[in-house]
DRENNU-127855 format. One record per atom (N, C-alpha, C): residue in three letters; atom name; x, z, y. Coordinates in pm, 1 decimal. Example, Ala and Ser with C-alpha at 12.3 -4.5 7.8 and 13.67 -1.06 7.14 Angstrom:
! residues 2
PT   res   atom         px         pz         py
PT   Ala      N     1319.0      780.0     -569.0
PT   Ala     CA     1230.0      780.0     -450.0
PT   Ala      C     1320.0      780.0     -330.0
PT   Ser      N     1285.0      708.0     -225.0
PT   Ser     CA     1367.0      714.0     -106.0
PT   Ser      C     1290.0      787.0        3.0
***
This chain:
! residues 175
PT   res   atom         px         pz         py
PT   Met      N     2815.1    -2481.1     -957.4
PT   Met     CA     2699.2    -2411.9    -1012.7
PT   Met      C     2595.3    -2389.3     -904.3
PT   Thr      N     2469.6    -2389.9     -945.1
PT   Thr     CA     2360.6    -2368.5     -852.7
PT   Thr      C     2326.4    -2220.0     -848.8
PT   Asn      N     2316.4    -2164.7     -727.1
PT   Asn     CA     2284.1    -2022.7     -709.1
PT   Asn      C     2136.8    -2004.8     -677.4
PT   Tyr      N     2079.5    -1897.1     -732.1
PT   Tyr     CA     1940.1    -1862.1     -705.3
PT   Tyr      C     1932.5    -1713.6     -674.6
PT   Arg      N     1856.8    -1681.1     -569.9
PT   Arg     CA     1828.4    -1541.5     -536.4
PT   Arg      C     1678.0    -1526.1     -529.3
PT   Phe      N     1630.1    -1427.5     -603.2
PT   Phe     CA     1487.4    -1398.9     -604.4
PT   Phe      C     1467.2    -1249.4     -586.3
PT   Gln      N     1356.6    -1213.8     -524.8
PT   Gln     CA     1317.7    -1073.5     -517.1
PT   Gln      C     1167.3    -1065.9     -538.0
PT   Thr      N     1126.6     -978.5     -626.1
PT   Thr     CA      985.0     -952.9     -649.8
PT   Thr      C      962.2     -804.8     -628.2
PT   Val      N      855.1     -772.5     -554.6
PT   Val     CA      820.6     -632.1     -528.7
PT   Val      C      677.2     -608.8     -575.0
PT   Trp      N      663.3     -511.0     -663.7
PT   Trp     CA      532.6     -468.7     -712.2
PT   Trp      C      508.2     -326.5     -665.1
PT   Trp      N      383.4     -282.1     -672.9
PT   Trp     CA      348.7     -143.1     -643.5
PT   Trp      C      246.4      -98.3     -745.7
PT   Ser      N      259.9       28.1     -790.8
PT   Ser     CA      164.8       83.9     -886.3
PT   Ser      C      143.5      232.0     -856.9
PT   Pro      N       21.8      281.0     -880.0
PT   Pro     CA       -2.5      424.6     -865.9
PT   Pro      C       51.0      504.8     -985.7
PT   Ala      N      102.8      436.2    -1086.1
PT   Ala     CA      155.8      505.6    -1204.8
PT   Ala      C      274.4      594.3    -1166.3
PT   Thr      N      299.4      694.8    -1247.0
PT   Thr     CA      411.2      785.6    -1219.6
PT   Thr      C      543.8      716.0    -1250.5
PT   Ile      N      646.3      765.6    -1187.2
PT   Ile     CA      779.9      709.8    -1208.1
PT   Ile      C      819.8      719.6    -1354.9
PT   Asp      N      782.5      828.8    -1420.8
PT   Asp     CA      818.4      846.6    -1562.2
PT   Asp      C      756.7      738.5    -1650.0
PT   Arg      N      630.8      703.6    -1624.9
PT   Arg     CA      564.0      601.4    -1706.6
PT   Arg      C      624.9      464.1    -1684.1
PT   Ile      N      653.7      433.3    -1557.4
PT   Ile     CA      714.1      302.9    -1526.1
PT   Ile      C      854.1      295.3    -1584.4
PT   Trp      N      932.1      401.6    -1566.7
PT   Trp     CA     1069.0      404.3    -1619.0
PT   Trp      C     1068.3      388.1    -1770.4
PT   Glu      N      977.9      456.7    -1836.8
PT   Glu     CA      969.4      447.8    -1983.4
PT   Glu      C      948.3      303.7    -2028.3
PT   Ala      N      863.1      229.7    -1957.7
PT   Ala     CA      835.8       89.7    -1994.7
PT   Ala      C      956.3        1.0    -1965.5
PT   Leu      N     1017.7       16.9    -1848.4
PT   Leu     CA     1128.7      -71.3    -1810.9
PT   Leu      C     1257.4      -39.4    -1885.7
PT   Ala      N     1283.5       86.5    -1912.2
PT   Ala     CA     1408.7      124.8    -1978.5
PT   Ala      C     1403.8      104.0    -2129.6
PT   Asn      N     1287.5       76.9    -2184.1
PT   Asn     CA     1273.5       48.9    -2327.3
PT   Asn      C     1280.8     -102.9    -2347.8
PT   Tyr      N     1400.8     -156.8    -2330.7
PT   Tyr     CA     1423.3     -301.7    -2331.1
PT   Tyr      C     1369.6     -370.9    -2455.8
PT   Ala      N     1394.1     -312.0    -2569.9
PT   Ala     CA     1356.5     -376.3    -2695.5
PT   Ala      C     1205.7     -399.7    -2705.0
PT   Ala      N     1126.3     -322.2    -2630.9
PT   Ala     CA      980.8     -337.0    -2635.9
PT   Ala      C      929.0     -441.2    -2537.4
PT   Trp      N     1012.0     -491.9    -2447.6
PT   Trp     CA      963.8     -589.0    -2348.9
PT   Trp      C      884.9     -703.7    -2411.9
PT   Pro      N      931.8     -765.6    -2521.3
PT   Pro     CA      855.4     -878.6    -2576.9
PT   Pro      C      714.7     -840.7    -2624.2
PT   Thr      N      688.7     -713.7    -2648.0
PT   Thr     CA      554.8     -673.0    -2692.9
PT   Thr      C      453.3     -672.2    -2579.5
PT   Trp      N      499.7     -659.8    -2457.2
PT   Trp     CA      405.2     -656.1    -2345.3
PT   Trp      C      434.2     -759.4    -2236.2
PT   Trp      N      551.2     -822.2    -2239.0
PT   Trp     CA      589.0     -916.0    -2133.4
PT   Trp      C      592.1    -1057.1    -2189.9
PT   Arg      N      483.8    -1129.7    -2167.9
PT   Arg     CA      476.4    -1269.5    -2211.3
PT   Arg      C      593.2    -1346.9    -2148.7
PT   Gly      N      652.4    -1434.8    -2224.4
PT   Gly     CA      765.0    -1514.4    -2176.0
PT   Gly      C      899.7    -1458.6    -2217.5
PT   Ile      N      906.5    -1329.4    -2242.0
PT   Ile     CA     1029.8    -1272.8    -2296.3
PT   Ile      C     1012.2    -1274.8    -2447.6
PT   Gln      N     1080.7    -1369.8    -2509.9
PT   Gln     CA     1061.0    -1391.8    -2652.6
PT   Gln      C     1130.6    -1286.7    -2737.7
PT   Thr      N     1255.7    -1255.5    -2703.1
PT   Thr     CA     1329.5    -1155.1    -2779.5
PT   Thr      C     1424.1    -1078.3    -2687.8
PT   Val      N     1446.8     -953.9    -2723.3
PT   Val     CA     1551.2     -871.1    -2663.2
PT   Val      C     1617.2     -798.5    -2779.2
PT   Glu      N     1741.8     -832.5    -2803.0
PT   Glu     CA     1816.7     -772.2    -2913.3
PT   Glu      C     1931.5     -690.9    -2854.6
PT   Val      N     1943.6     -565.7    -2897.2
PT   Val     CA     2052.4     -481.7    -2849.9
PT   Val      C     2177.1     -518.5    -2929.4
PT   Leu      N     2275.0     -580.3    -2861.8
PT   Leu     CA     2400.3     -618.8    -2927.2
PT   Leu      C     2498.8     -503.2    -2933.2
PT   Arg      N     2494.7     -418.0    -2829.5
PT   Arg     CA     2585.9     -304.0    -2823.9
PT   Arg      C     2516.4     -190.8    -2749.4
PT   Arg      N     2525.2      -73.8    -2804.1
PT   Arg     CA     2470.4       44.3    -2737.5
PT   Arg      C     2575.7      100.3    -2643.1
PT   Gly      N     2530.5      143.1    -2527.3
PT   Gly     CA     2620.3      198.9    -2427.9
PT   Gly      C     2633.8      349.3    -2441.9
PT   Asp      N     2673.1      413.1    -2333.5
PT   Asp     CA     2689.5      558.3    -2333.9
PT   Asp      C     2552.6      627.0    -2329.3
PT   Glu      N     2551.9      759.3    -2310.4
PT   Glu     CA     2426.6      835.9    -2311.3
PT   Glu      C     2326.4      786.2    -2207.9
PT   Ser      N     2375.7      740.6    -2093.2
PT   Ser     CA     2285.7      692.8    -1987.7
PT   Ser      C     2237.8      550.5    -2013.9
PT   Gly      N     2306.4      477.8    -2103.5
PT   Gly     CA     2273.7      339.0    -2131.5
PT   Gly      C     2371.8      240.9    -2071.2
PT   Val      N     2460.9      289.3    -1985.0
PT   Val     CA     2562.2      201.6    -1926.2
PT   Val      C     2649.5      145.4    -2038.3
PT   Gly      N     2673.7       14.8    -2033.8
PT   Gly     CA     2751.7      -51.7    -2137.4
PT   Gly      C     2665.9     -117.8    -2243.4
PT   Thr      N     2536.1      -88.4    -2244.0
PT   Thr     CA     2445.4     -154.2    -2337.7
PT   Thr      C     2442.8     -303.9    -2307.2
PT   Val      N     2447.7     -385.3    -2412.4
PT   Val     CA     2439.5     -530.3    -2396.3
PT   Val      C     2314.7     -579.6    -2469.5
PT   Leu      N     2231.1     -652.4    -2396.0
PT   Leu     CA     2104.9     -704.2    -2447.8
PT   Leu      C     2111.4     -855.8    -2456.6
PT   His      N     2082.4     -911.3    -2571.9
PT   His     CA     2074.2    -1056.2    -2589.3
PT   His      C     1927.6    -1093.4    -2573.5
PT   Gln      N     1897.2    -1180.4    -2475.1
PT   Gln     CA     1758.7    -1209.1    -2440.5
PT   Gln      C     1728.3    -1358.5    -2446.7
PT   Arg      N     1601.7    -1387.2    -2474.5
PT   Arg     CA     1550.1    -1524.4    -2473.6
PT   Arg      C     1421.9    -1522.5    -2391.4
PT   Trp      N     1422.4    -1598.7    -2279.3
PT   Trp     CA     1307.5    -1605.7    -2188.8
PT   Trp      C     1258.4    -1749.4    -2181.5
PT   Arg      N     1125.8    -1764.8    -2176.3
PT   Arg     CA     1069.4    -1899.5    -2164.2
PT   Arg      C      938.7    -1892.0    -2085.3
PT   Ser      N      927.1    -1978.3    -1984.9
PT   Ser     CA      801.4    -1986.3    -1909.0
PT   Ser      C      729.0    -2112.9    -1952.1
PT   Arg      N      671.7    -2185.8    -1857.7
PT   Arg     CA      600.6    -2308.0    -1893.8
PT   Arg      C      692.4    -2428.1    -1907.0
PT   Val      N      813.8    -2416.5    -1857.1
PT   Val     CA      911.4    -2524.3    -1869.1
PT   Val      C      959.6    -2526.8    -2014.3
PT   Pro      N      969.7    -2643.2    -2077.0
PT   Pro     CA     1004.3    -2648.6    -2219.7
PT   Pro      C     1153.4    -2625.3    -2246.2
PT   Tyr      N     1203.7    -2511.8    -2200.1
PT   Tyr     CA     1341.5    -2473.3    -2228.8
PT   Tyr      C     1348.2    -2321.5    -2231.9
PT   Thr      N     1419.3    -2267.8    -2328.3
PT   Thr     CA     1436.5    -2123.7    -2339.6
PT   Thr      C     1571.3    -2084.8    -2280.1
PT   Leu      N     1568.6    -1992.9    -2183.6
PT   Leu     CA     1692.6    -1937.8    -2127.7
PT   Leu      C     1744.7    -1832.1    -2223.2
PT   Val      N     1871.9    -1843.5    -2259.2
PT   Val     CA     1935.7    -1747.4    -2348.0
PT   Val      C     2051.9    -1686.5    -2271.6
PT   Phe      N     2050.8    -1553.7    -2260.5
PT   Phe     CA     2157.8    -1487.3    -2186.8
PT   Phe      C     2173.6    -1343.7    -2235.0
PT   Asp      N     2290.9    -1289.4    -2208.3
PT   Asp     CA     2318.5    -1148.6    -2236.2
PT   Asp      C     2313.5    -1073.4    -2104.6
PT   Leu      N     2266.6     -950.3    -2110.3
PT   Leu     CA     2261.5     -864.2    -1993.0
PT   Leu      C     2331.1     -733.8    -2027.0
PT   Glu      N     2441.7     -707.7    -1958.7
PT   Glu     CA     2513.7     -581.5    -1978.1
PT   Glu      C     2472.1     -484.7    -1869.2
PT   Met      N     2426.7     -367.8    -1909.3
PT   Met     CA     2385.6     -266.4    -1812.9
PT   Met      C     2512.1     -202.5    -1754.1
PT   Val      N     2530.4     -219.3    -1622.3
PT   Val     CA     2652.9     -171.5    -1557.2
PT   Val      C     2631.1      -44.3    -1476.5
PT   Arg      N     2506.0      -16.3    -1440.8
PT   Arg     CA     2476.0      106.0    -1365.8
PT   Arg      C     2332.1      145.5    -1392.9
PT   Ile      N     2313.3      271.0    -1427.5
PT   Ile     CA     2179.0      322.2    -1452.8
PT   Ile      C     2168.2      459.1    -1386.8
PT   Glu      N     2064.4      475.9    -1307.3
PT   Glu     CA     2030.6      605.6    -1249.6
PT   Glu      C     1889.1      635.0    -1297.0
PT   Ser      N     1876.9      726.5    -1390.5
PT   Ser     CA     1749.8      751.9    -1457.4
PT   Ser      C     1634.8      768.7    -1358.2
PT   Gly      N     1527.0      695.0    -1383.8
PT   Gly     CA     1409.4      702.4    -1300.4
PT   Gly      C     1422.4      630.2    -1167.5
PT   Arg      N     1535.1      563.3    -1144.7
PT   Arg     CA     1555.9      500.6    -1014.2
PT   Arg      C     1614.1      359.8    -1018.0
PT   Leu      N     1711.9      334.7    -1107.1
PT   Leu     CA     1785.7      209.0    -1099.5
PT   Leu      C     1832.5      161.7    -1236.6
PT   Leu      N     1810.9       32.0    -1263.4
PT   Leu     CA     1868.4      -38.6    -1378.5
PT   Leu      C     1942.4     -158.6    -1320.4
PT   Asp      N     2072.4     -162.7    -1338.0
PT   Asp     CA     2153.9     -267.9    -1277.9
PT   Asp      C     2232.6     -336.8    -1388.4
PT   Gly      N     2217.5     -469.7    -1399.3
PT   Gly     CA     2282.4     -541.7    -1507.7
PT   Gly      C     2354.7     -666.5    -1462.3
PT   Arg      N     2448.0     -710.9    -1546.3
PT   Arg     CA     2525.5     -833.1    -1522.7
PT   Arg      C     2492.1     -931.8    -1634.0
PT   Ala      N     2443.5    -1049.9    -1593.5
PT   Ala     CA     2400.6    -1152.4    -1688.6
PT   Ala      C     2512.4    -1252.3    -1714.5
PT   Ser      N     2516.0    -1304.2    -1838.8
PT   Ser     CA     2608.1    -1412.0    -1875.6
PT   Ser      C     2539.1    -1500.4    -1978.9
PT   Gly      N     2569.9    -1629.0    -1973.0
PT   Gly     CA     2506.4    -1726.2    -2061.3
PT   Gly      C     2439.3    -1832.6    -1977.4
PT   Asp      N     2313.4    -1865.4    -2009.1
PT   Asp     CA     2240.0    -1964.3    -1929.9
PT   Asp      C     2222.5    -1918.1    -1785.5
PT   Leu      N     2220.3    -1787.4    -1765.3
PT   Leu     CA     2218.8    -1728.3    -1631.3
PT   Leu      C     2342.1    -1640.3    -1617.7
PT   Glu      N     2409.6    -1649.3    -1503.7
PT   Glu     CA     2527.8    -1567.5    -1477.6
PT   Glu      C     2511.1    -1502.8    -1341.5
PT   Gly      N     2520.1    -1370.0    -1338.0
PT   Gly     CA     2504.9    -1300.2    -1210.8
PT   Gly      C     2449.5    -1161.2    -1232.5
PT   Thr      N     2366.5    -1115.0    -1137.6
PT   Thr     CA     2316.8     -978.0    -1142.9
PT   Thr      C     2164.4     -972.9    -1141.4
PT   Cys      N     2113.1     -868.3    -1205.3
PT   Cys     CA     1970.2     -837.9    -1207.9
PT   Cys      C     1957.2     -687.7    -1184.3
PT   Arg      N     1865.7     -648.8    -1096.0
PT   Arg     CA     1853.0     -506.1    -1062.6
PT   Arg      C     1706.6     -466.9    -1047.3
PT   Trp      N     1667.3     -361.0    -1121.2
PT   Trp     CA     1537.7     -296.3    -1103.3
PT   Trp      C     1560.4     -171.2    -1020.1
PT   Thr      N     1479.2     -153.1     -915.6
PT   Thr     CA     1487.3      -33.0     -833.5
PT   Thr      C     1346.6       24.3     -821.0
PT   Leu      N     1332.3      154.3     -842.9
PT   Leu     CA     1203.8      223.2     -830.2
PT   Leu      C     1211.5      316.8     -710.0
PT   Ile      N     1112.7      305.3     -619.6
PT   Ile     CA     1112.6      383.1     -496.3
PT   Ile      C      972.5      439.1     -474.0
PT   Pro      N      959.9      572.0     -453.5
PT   Pro     CA      827.5      627.3     -421.0
PT   Pro      C      779.3      574.2     -285.9
PT   Val      N      657.7      515.9     -283.7
PT   Val     CA      600.4      459.3     -161.8
PT   Val      C      448.5      477.8     -164.3
PT   Asn      N      392.1      529.1      -56.8
PT   Asn     CA      246.5      537.1      -38.5
PT   Asn      C      172.2      595.8     -159.0
PT   Gly      N      219.2      706.1     -210.6
PT   Gly     CA      150.4      772.5     -320.8
PT   Gly      C      165.0      703.8     -455.2
PT   Gly      N      255.1      609.4     -464.7
PT   Gly     CA      280.1      540.6     -590.6
PT   Gly      C      426.1      501.2     -598.4
PT   Met      N      453.7      398.3     -676.0
PT   Met     CA      591.8      354.0     -693.6
PT   Met      C      606.2      207.1     -657.1
PT   Glu      N      708.3      179.2     -577.1
PT   Glu     CA      746.9       41.0     -552.4
PT   Glu      C      845.5        2.6     -661.5
PT   Ile      N      821.7     -111.1     -722.8
PT   Ile     CA      903.6     -161.6     -833.0
PT   Ile      C      965.7     -291.1     -782.6
PT   Arg      N     1094.8     -287.8     -759.5
PT   Arg     CA     1163.6     -401.8     -698.7
PT   Arg      C     1258.4     -463.6     -801.3
PT   Phe      N     1250.9     -597.0     -817.1
PT   Phe     CA     1339.6     -669.5     -908.1
PT   Phe      C     1415.1     -773.3     -826.5
PT   Asp      N     1546.4     -756.3     -818.5
PT   Asp     CA     1633.4     -848.2     -745.1
PT   Asp      C     1720.7     -924.4     -843.9
PT   Val      N     1726.0    -1055.4     -825.3
PT   Val     CA     1805.0    -1142.6     -911.5
PT   Val      C     1895.8    -1227.7     -824.2
PT   Asp      N     2022.9    -1231.8     -859.3
PT   Asp     CA     2120.1    -1318.0     -791.3
PT   Asp      C     2202.3    -1382.4     -902.1
PT   Val      N     2164.0    -1505.1     -939.8
PT   Val     CA     2225.6    -1570.0    -1055.9
PT   Val      C     2265.1    -1714.4    -1026.0
PT   Arg      N     2351.9    -1763.7    -1110.8
PT   Arg     CA     2390.6    -1904.4    -1114.9
PT   Arg      C     2348.0    -1957.1    -1251.3
PT   Thr      N     2316.4    -2083.8    -1255.4
PT   Thr     CA     2282.6    -2144.0    -1384.0
PT   Thr      C     2411.6    -2177.5    -1456.9
PT   Gly      N     2415.3    -2149.0    -1586.8
PT   Gly     CA     2539.1    -2156.2    -1661.6
PT   Gly      C     2564.6    -2282.6    -1741.2
PT   Arg      N     2468.1    -2370.2    -1753.2
PT   Arg     CA     2487.9    -2492.1    -1831.7
PT   Arg      C     2503.4    -2611.4    -1738.7
PT   Trp      N     2586.9    -2706.6    -1776.6
PT   Trp     CA     2616.7    -2820.3    -1689.8
PT   Trp      C     2492.0    -2896.1    -1647.9
PT   Trp      N     2399.9    -2918.7    -1741.9
PT   Trp     CA     2282.8    -2999.4    -1711.7
PT   Trp      C     2187.0    -2927.7    -1617.3
PT   Met      N     2195.7    -2794.0    -1609.8
PT   Met     CA     2111.9    -2718.6    -1516.5
PT   Met      C     2159.9    -2734.8    -1372.6
PT   Asn      N     2278.6    -2788.4    -1356.8
PT   Asn     CA     2337.8    -2802.1    -1224.4
PT   Asn      C     2341.5    -2946.7    -1175.4
PT   Leu      N     2272.3    -3035.4    -1244.7
PT   Leu     CA     2265.9    -3173.7    -1199.5
PT   Leu      C     2192.1    -3180.8    -1065.8
PT   Pro      N     2230.4    -3272.3     -977.6
PT   Pro     CA     2167.4    -3280.3     -845.0
PT   Pro      C     2029.1    -3345.7     -849.1
PT   Ile      N     1933.7    -3273.4     -903.6
PT   Ile     CA     1795.8    -3321.0     -912.6
PT   Ile      C     1718.0    -3254.8     -798.6
PT   Pro      N     1659.8    -3334.1     -707.5
PT   Pro     CA     1598.8    -3278.1     -586.7
PT   Pro      C     1490.8    -3172.0     -610.0
PT   Phe      N     1410.3    -3186.6     -715.5
PT   Phe     CA     1300.6    -3092.9     -737.6
PT   Phe      C     1340.4    -2973.2     -825.0
PT   Ala      N     1464.0    -2968.8     -875.0
PT   Ala     CA     1505.6    -2862.3     -966.2
PT   Ala      C     1486.1    -2722.1     -908.4
PT   Pro      N     1523.8    -2695.5     -783.3
PT   Pro     CA     1503.1    -2559.7     -730.6
PT   Pro      C     1356.4    -2516.0     -731.4
PT   Arg      N     1265.1    -2608.7     -706.3
PT   Arg     CA     1122.2    -2573.4     -710.4
PT   Arg      C     1078.0    -2539.1     -852.0
PT   Val      N     1130.0    -2611.9     -949.8
PT   Val     CA     1095.5    -2585.1    -1089.5
PT   Val      C     1150.4    -2448.3    -1131.8
PT   Val      N     1274.0    -2419.9    -1094.2
PT   Val     CA     1335.2    -2290.5    -1128.1
PT   Val      C     1256.4    -2177.1    -1062.8
PT   Arg      N     1222.6    -2191.6     -935.4
PT   Arg     CA     1146.2    -2088.2     -864.3
PT   Arg      C     1009.4    -2068.4     -929.5
PT   Ala      N      940.5    -2176.6     -960.2
PT   Ala     CA      808.7    -2166.1    -1023.7
PT   Ala      C      819.2    -2098.6    -1160.3
PT   Ser      N      924.5    -2128.8    -1235.8
PT   Ser     CA      944.5    -2064.4    -1366.2
PT   Ser      C      966.5    -1914.7    -1350.5
PT   Phe      N     1049.0    -1877.1    -1252.6
PT   Phe     CA     1073.6    -1735.1    -1227.2
PT   Phe      C      943.4    -1665.3    -1187.4
PT   Glu      N      867.3    -1726.1    -1098.4
PT   Glu     CA      741.8    -1665.6    -1053.6
PT   Glu      C      643.9    -1650.2    -1169.7
PT   Thr      N      640.9    -1747.9    -1258.4
PT   Thr     CA      552.4    -1740.2    -1375.0
PT   Thr      C      591.9    -1622.5    -1463.3
PT   Ile      N      720.4    -1611.6    -1494.0
PT   Ile     CA      768.8    -1500.1    -1577.2
PT   Ile      C      735.7    -1365.7    -1511.7
PT   Met      N      754.5    -1356.3    -1380.1
PT   Met     CA      727.0    -1230.7    -1310.9
PT   Met      C      577.1    -1200.6    -1306.9
PT   Cys      N      495.5    -1301.8    -1294.4
PT   Cys     CA      350.3    -1282.9    -1300.4
PT   Cys      C      311.0    -1225.3    -1436.5
PT   Trp      N      364.1    -1286.2    -1540.8
PT   Trp     CA      335.1    -1236.0    -1676.2
PT   Trp      C      386.8    -1093.2    -1694.1
PT   Gly      N      502.9    -1063.6    -1638.1
PT   Gly     CA      557.6     -927.9    -1647.3
PT   Gly      C      469.3     -826.5    -1576.5
PT   Arg      N      421.3     -861.4    -1457.4
PT   Arg     CA      333.9     -771.4    -1382.1
PT   Arg      C      205.1     -745.3    -1458.6
PT   Glu      N      146.7     -850.6    -1512.7
PT   Glu     CA       23.6     -835.0    -1591.0
PT   Glu      C       47.3     -749.0    -1714.7
PT   Gly      N      158.4     -772.5    -1783.7
PT   Gly     CA      189.9     -695.1    -1903.5
PT   Gly      C      219.6     -549.8    -1872.8
PT   Leu      N      289.9     -525.4    -1762.1
PT   Leu     CA      319.7     -386.7    -1723.5
PT   Leu      C      190.1     -314.0    -1688.7
PT   Ala      N       98.6     -380.5    -1620.0
PT   Ala     CA      -30.5     -318.7    -1588.4
PT   Ala      C     -105.5     -280.5    -1716.3
PT   Arg      N     -105.5     -369.7    -1816.1
PT   Arg     CA     -171.0     -338.0    -1944.4
PT   Arg      C     -101.7     -220.8    -2012.3
PT   Thr      N       31.6     -221.8    -2010.5
PT   Thr     CA      109.0     -115.9    -2075.7
PT   Thr      C       83.8       20.3    -2009.9
PT   Leu      N       79.3       21.5    -1877.8
PT   Leu     CA       57.5      145.5    -1804.1
PT   Leu      C      -88.5      188.0    -1802.7
PT   Gly      N     -179.4       91.3    -1824.0
PT   Gly     CA     -321.5      120.4    -1811.0
PT   Gly      C     -359.2      146.2    -1665.9
PT   Met      N     -280.4       91.3    -1574.4
PT   Met     CA     -301.7      109.4    -1430.3
PT   Met      C     -265.6      -20.0    -1359.0
PT   Pro      N     -319.3      -40.9    -1240.0
PT   Pro     CA     -286.3     -164.2    -1168.5
PT   Pro      C     -139.2     -171.1    -1128.2
PT   Val      N      -88.1     -292.1    -1127.3
PT   Val     CA       44.2     -322.4    -1072.0
PT   Val      C       20.1     -438.8     -976.2
PT   Glu      N       33.7     -410.1     -847.1
PT   Glu     CA        2.9     -508.7     -744.8
PT   Glu      C      127.9     -582.4     -700.9
PT   Leu      N      111.8     -710.4     -673.3
PT   Leu     CA      219.8     -787.9     -614.3
PT   Leu      C      223.5     -755.0     -466.1
PT   Arg      N      338.0     -707.6     -417.3
PT   Arg     CA      354.9     -677.8     -275.6
PT   Arg      C      425.3     -792.9     -205.0
PT   Ser      N      527.2     -849.1     -267.2
PT   Ser     CA      594.8     -965.0     -209.1
PT   Ser      C      684.2    -1027.5     -314.5
PT   Thr      N      725.1    -1149.8     -285.3
PT   Thr     CA      824.4    -1213.1     -370.9
PT   Thr      C      953.3    -1216.9     -292.5
PT   Asp      N     1005.5    -1330.9     -263.9
PT   Asp     CA     1138.8    -1337.8     -204.3
PT   Asp      C     1141.2    -1334.0      -52.5
PT   Gly      N     1027.9    -1304.3       10.4
PT   Gly     CA     1025.6    -1294.2      155.0
PT   Gly      C     1021.7    -1428.2      225.8
PT   Glu      N     1012.2    -1537.7      151.8
PT   Glu     CA     1009.8    -1670.4      212.3
PT   Glu      C      872.6    -1735.2      199.1
PT   Gly      N      769.6    -1653.0      175.8
PT   Gly     CA      634.8    -1707.3      169.2
PT   Gly      C      600.5    -1774.9       38.7
PT   His      N      666.4    -1740.9      -68.6
PT   His     CA      641.8    -1806.8     -197.4
PT   His      C      546.3    -1729.0     -286.6
PT   Arg      N      472.3    -1635.8     -229.8
PT   Arg     CA      379.1    -1557.9     -308.5
PT   Arg      C      277.4    -1648.1     -378.9
PT   Ser      N      241.1    -1757.9     -318.1
PT   Ser     CA      140.4    -1845.2     -375.7
PT   Ser      C      181.2    -1899.8     -511.6
PT   Leu      N      310.5    -1909.8     -540.1
PT   Leu     CA      353.3    -1960.4     -670.5
PT   Leu      C      305.9    -1870.2     -783.4
PT   Glu      N      314.1    -1738.0     -764.6
PT   Glu     CA      265.8    -1648.4     -868.6
PT   Glu      C      115.1    -1663.0     -883.4
PT   Arg      N       44.5    -1677.1     -773.1
PT   Arg     CA     -100.3    -1692.6     -780.5
PT   Arg      C     -135.8    -1822.5     -852.6
PT   Met      N      -61.8    -1929.5     -824.8
PT   Met     CA      -88.1    -2055.9     -893.2
PT   Met      C      -58.9    -2041.6    -1042.0
PT   Ala      N       49.6    -1970.7    -1076.4
PT   Ala     CA       88.0    -1956.1    -1216.0
PT   Ala      C      -18.7    -1880.1    -1294.3
PT   Ser      N      -88.3    -1787.9    -1226.1
PT   Ser     CA     -190.3    -1710.1    -1295.3
PT   Ser      C     -328.8    -1774.9    -1286.9
PT   Gly      N     -334.8    -1893.2    -1219.3
PT   Gly     CA     -460.4    -1966.1    -1211.9
PT   Gly      C     -549.2    -1922.7    -1094.9
PT   Val      N     -497.6    -1840.1    -1004.6
PT   Val     CA     -574.9    -1793.7     -889.4
PT   Val      C     -552.3    -1889.4     -773.7
PT   Glu      N     -657.3    -1941.7     -717.8
PT   Glu     CA     -647.1    -2031.1     -602.4
PT   Glu      C     -648.6    -1947.3     -475.9
PT   Glu      N     -575.0    -1993.5     -374.0
PT   Glu     CA     -576.1    -1920.6     -246.9
PT   Glu      C     -687.0    -1972.4     -159.1
***
């Protein structure tokens, strides 16, 4: 299986409560996050949300829809959403909110493997396509979150390897 690790860091002057409300309301993601086609709650978890299982369908510009389930394994209200993915993506996804410079840092870490045999074929350009797709989805998410909050959400960094330009290209901004 092919492994992928991505990190996206955003910053917003919005309050932690407003950001948490948007991120923790999974079922509403498709209303503001382009590329997330559906989020269906398959199982409700405990009072904190731990144990909740979400069936999701994501699609960027690549003509394939990723279908996966995300089980929430750890939730710290206003601070952390930690999930385990299975299906087309297998691994972990984590949202972390940290107060920084009078606003909130919104960090999304992904450590996944592709789950279908054809996604793991030794195609030389495949990692670039996967990275570009992830950056596109995250660009759309940042734009949608900014609209939802009515406040700016700035890109601070992506995976630390200088790939910030991919999000700019995906949004049509030239460097």
